[in-house]
C-alpha positions as CSV (number, residue, x, y, z in Angstrom):
1,X,101.6,250.9,67.3
2,X,103.9,252.5,69.9
3,X,106.7,250.2,68.9
4,X,106.3,251.2,65.3
5,X,106.3,254.9,66.2
6,X,109.4,254.5,68.4
7,X,111.1,252.5,65.7
8,X,110.3,255.2,63.1
9,X,111.7,257.9,65.4
10,X,114.9,255.9,65.9
11,X,115.1,255.3,62.2
12,X,114.7,259.0,61.5
13,X,117.3,260.0,64.2
14,X,119.8,257.5,62.8
15,X,119.1,258.8,59.3
16,X,119.8,262.4,60.4
17,X,122.9,261.4,62.3
18,X,124.2,259.5,59.2
19,X,123.5,262.5,57.0
20,X,125.3,264.8,59.4
21,X,128.3,262.5,59.6
22,X,128.3,262.3,55.8
23,X,128.3,266.1,55.5
24,X,131.3,266.3,57.9
25,X,133.2,263.6,56.0
26,X,132.5,265.4,52.7
27,X,133.7,268.7,54.2
28,X,136.9,267.1,55.5
29,X,137.6,265.3,52.2
30,X,137.2,268.6,50.3
31,X,139.6,270.3,52.7
32,X,142.1,267.6,52.3
33,X,141.9,267.8,48.5
34,X,142.7,271.5,48.6
35,X,146.0,270.9,50.5
36,X,149.1,270.6,48.4
37,X,150.8,267.3,48.2
38,X,154.5,266.7,48.8
39,X,155.5,267.2,45.1
40,X,153.5,270.5,44.9
41,X,155.0,271.7,48.2
42,X,158.5,271.0,47.0
43,X,157.8,272.8,43.7
44,X,156.4,275.8,45.6
45,X,159.5,275.9,47.8
46,X,161.7,275.8,44.8
47,X,159.9,278.6,43.1
48,X,160.0,280.6,46.4
49,X,163.8,280.1,46.6
50,X,164.2,281.3,43.0
51,X,162.1,284.3,43.8
52,X,164.2,285.1,46.8
53,X,167.4,284.9,44.7
54,X,165.9,287.2,42.1
55,X,164.8,289.7,44.8
56,X,168.4,289.7,46.2
57,X,169.8,290.2,42.7
58,X,167.4,293.0,42.0
59,X,168.2,294.6,45.3
60,X,172.0,294.4,44.6
61,X,171.5,295.8,41.1
62,X,169.4,298.7,42.5
63,X,172.1,299.4,45.1
64,X,174.8,299.5,42.4
65,X,172.6,301.8,40.3
66,X,172.1,304.2,43.2
67,X,175.8,304.3,43.9
68,X,176.5,305.0,40.2
69,X,174.0,307.8,40.1
70,X,175.4,309.3,43.2
71,X,179.0,309.1,41.9
72,X,178.0,310.7,38.6
73,X,176.1,313.5,40.5
74,X,179.2,314.2,42.6
75,X,181.3,314.3,39.4
76,X,178.9,316.7,37.8
77,X,179.0,319.0,40.8
78,X,182.8,318.9,40.8
79,X,182.9,319.8,37.1
80,X,180.7,322.8,37.4
């Protein structure tokens, strides 16, 4: 009777340990699936590079626009 009880307790402990291990593995696999693969990373890097180029172009255009506005204001002041 004692052997059966100890065997049952060992069986229960092993079962709990396996369930815990399975939960850990499931969590790790879900985390790995969320990570981008090489192709996705390269696509993201390409899009980020394009975005940076567009930001630089917009900044340059804005700077030119500010200079034009300032030049026209000076001209307007001179003409008055």
